[in-house]
C-alpha positions, 0 to 999 in steps of 0.5 A: 464479456463484461461492459464497458462502464467507460470510454474516453473522449478525444479530448479525455485523450489528449488533456492526459498524462500519458497522451503528452508522452506518447505525443514527444515520441511520435505514439498513437497507440497505447500499445506500442508506447507501452511496449516502447516502455520497455523496451527502453526501458532507461530512456522511459524513467530518465523522461519521466524523472523529468517529467516529476520534476526530480530535484538532485544535489548531484547528477547521475552519471548513468540512469541504469545499470545492469552489470551485476544482473537485472536482479541487482539492478542499480538506478540512477548511479552515482547521484546524491538527492533527498527524495523529500525535495521533489515533494515540495517545489510548488509554490508556498502557498499552495494547499499541501493537505486538506484535513477534517477531524470527524466532527470537525470541520475542513483545514487546510496546510500550505506548501510552506506550512507543512514544510516547517512542520517537517523542518522543526520535527527533524531539527527535533530529531538530531536535537533529542541525539538521533544520527543519519541512519538511525530508525524512527517508528511511526504508529499513528493513524494518517494525520498532518502530524503522521505525514511530517514526522514521515518526510522529516525522518526521510529529510533528515537521513533517518528511515521511518518504520511504518506500523499500522495503527490496526495491529496489537501489541504483539505485531507491534513488537514482532515489528520493532523487534524486527527494525530495531527503532532508536525512537517511537511516534504514537498518538495518545488515542484517536477516534474511530466512529464511536470508539476511542482506540488507545494507541500509547496503551499498546505502547506500554504493552511492548517492548518501544524505544523512547517514546514521543506522545501527541495528545490529541484529546487533552487527555490525561496521559501517564508517560512510561520512564524517558517518555516525553510529550509532543509539544515538548520535543517539538524544536522551534527551528524550523529551517532545516537541509536534507540530507544528501543521500544515495538513490539506494538509501533506505528511506522507510522500512515496511512490512509485507508477509511472506509466507512464513510466520515472520512479516517480510520487512521491505526497505524502500529506497529514493527511487521507490517514490519515483514508481509510486509519483509515476504511477499517479501522474501517468495511469491515475493521470494526477495533475497539479492541485489535484485533490487526493484521498485515500483512506490508509496509513503509513503501515500499508504501502498507500499511505507513503505512496499517497505522500508521494504520488500527491505532493511529488504530483504538486497536488493536494493529499485530502486525510479524514480523520474518521472511518471511511464508512462513516457519513461524514467521510462523504460529505468530506470527499464533497466538500474537500473537492476530492479529484481523486478517491481511493478504496478497497472494495471492502468499503463500496461493499459498505456503501452500497449496502447503506446508501450512505454516500449517495445524497453527496455531490462527488461530481468533483471526483475525475476517478476513483481508484482500487486496491488491496482486494478483487472488487466485485463488477456490480460493486464497481459499477455502483461506485462509479455512477456515485461521481456520475460515471467515472473511471475506476483505476484498477491498480495492484502491485505490492509493496515491494515495488512502490506501486502497480504491476496491473493497472487501467489507463484514462486514455483505454476503455474502462471495465469493471473490475477489469486491469486494461494493461500492464503499468507503462516501463513494467512488465510481467508474465503469465505462467501455469503451473507448467512454467509455460505462457499462459492466458491465466497463470502466476504473475512474474515480474521481469525486472527491472523496474524502478523501485524494485526492492533489491533487499529484504531486513530479515530474509534472503532476499534472492531466496524469496524473489528469485530462487528457482524461479523460471526464466521465459525467453532467457530473461530472468523473472522475479516471483511476485504471488498473485494469479491473473486471467487473461482477457481475449481483449487482452485486459486481465482480471484478478485470481487471487493468490497462488501461494500462501499468502492473502488479501483481508480488509486491504491487508497482506497477510501470510496463511502461517501468521493466522496458522500460528496463533490458531494452532495455539487454541486448547481444541484444535491439533492443527490449522490451515487457513485460505482465502475463499473468493466469492464467486461473483467476485469481490473482496476474499473471505477468511475459512480455516479449516482445524483437526480438532482435540477432543473438546465439549465445546460447542461449533459456536463457541468453537467459531467465537474463540477462534474469531477473538484470539484472531482480533486479539493478537492479530489485527480486528480487520481480519473477519472470520468467515467459516471454521471447519472441522475436518478429519485429516488436513490434505498434503503433499508428499513433501508434507506441505498443506495443499491450501489449493485442495482446501479452497477447491473443497470449500467453493465446491461445497 
């Protein structure tokens, strides 16, 4: 059994947000409280909305309506709201964002200043002819402007399409075609370490709509016809009234991998941020004026999660404009007095290997959080010690959930690389291949949960999540694709994916997307991509088996070409570990590639 990393004191428990709710409803046992949160979901979520101080233009008549089935649950029926209003309930002069350029000084933006910028941008959208419901794409690193653009679109009732800055022009184009935004906001370039990455040149290689370009380094920017610079776009009017909307109206479109070649376009609505902010409030124990740092991007769900989790909880977003693997990032965490630091395990692996964060004083950190990949216990123990032994909230969910389904808390003993509980207000079961309840099995979510998606832009939602899914105790189940192991003490460990998706560098991608690119190589007849977990635990490694076509190329040349095509056509963050020739790929009777068999083959060899 893994060792306990951190144990809450009685004071830790009593001062927690979870305890406040437990005390209010007369619970002394966390497990009983969690059970109540799923047995009485409407009451739990109504109380949570009160805890988070969510303002309404018109109050709901019913918290939860399942008359059309749990898979089509309606939350906050008949309400009118704009979730951006919930982001500005803190005092005007409180710090909303603290940020630092790679070689600059720490700067701050107050809630009042952020609100004015958000209003200016919202007015700019209207002045440029955009209407309620028009989509706006954002292709930017996580900056003050990116956060403001994101909130401004939602405030104006114009859904924001978020695209990660690491994607190639081909992948950007696919996302633009799926969503058809009327406008795109980007910046000319950004710096990562010693590299300058040109974003606008990527835009010019796509069929992007009219684009607004922020010129960060006063470079000469050759604009396409109709594109304009940020300073010529930004309105002077800093007053704007939020568009009142229905709870189910789309606020943003994010992308997640499906098991086909095209990414799923997942709309978030005004209830999704309530799920994000509640996970921060309960499981990460975020308090007023805490400082939340999570190196991420609006293109990944943790970007919007960070915005809503910080601002709705009256906390501060901490943004470092460089790479999280640089030493300067450690200094930023120290000097910004970050209280909650989010990581993907790959960062921690790098920090441990280089020792680059060991000189900094991270004692302000109250907890870490880890998501995106399976973590390694040794590395997580190392991370905890960087802040004088603090708990690590292992956190796993999905874009279509808006937060986590399994997590840790600050009211339970903390074990490295282990989840202590199902998330409050939500429930899942683990089923084996025979669809029987098991200690190790596939995760099936039991709906409804606030924020859980109920539509996709480019796929049939019911077919993806519910069709042919098993039932459990006569309850409708929703498939998710993760595999978990439940330990004897009730805690959980991540076991990777059971479907054809994988997490690489904290990014979810389908095997099919990688295979489609590799199948175009002249020496590949067909390829099968798998994610393999190291025996000691930790981030998945990308391994590809391929059936060869005749070629005089050396194995090293083939590996190099395969690596480069993934980098150029998909994402430079997807690192190829192994490229293995095989005579034939194992298949089922219905001709599907048996990737599980390939995983077993690789791990046994």
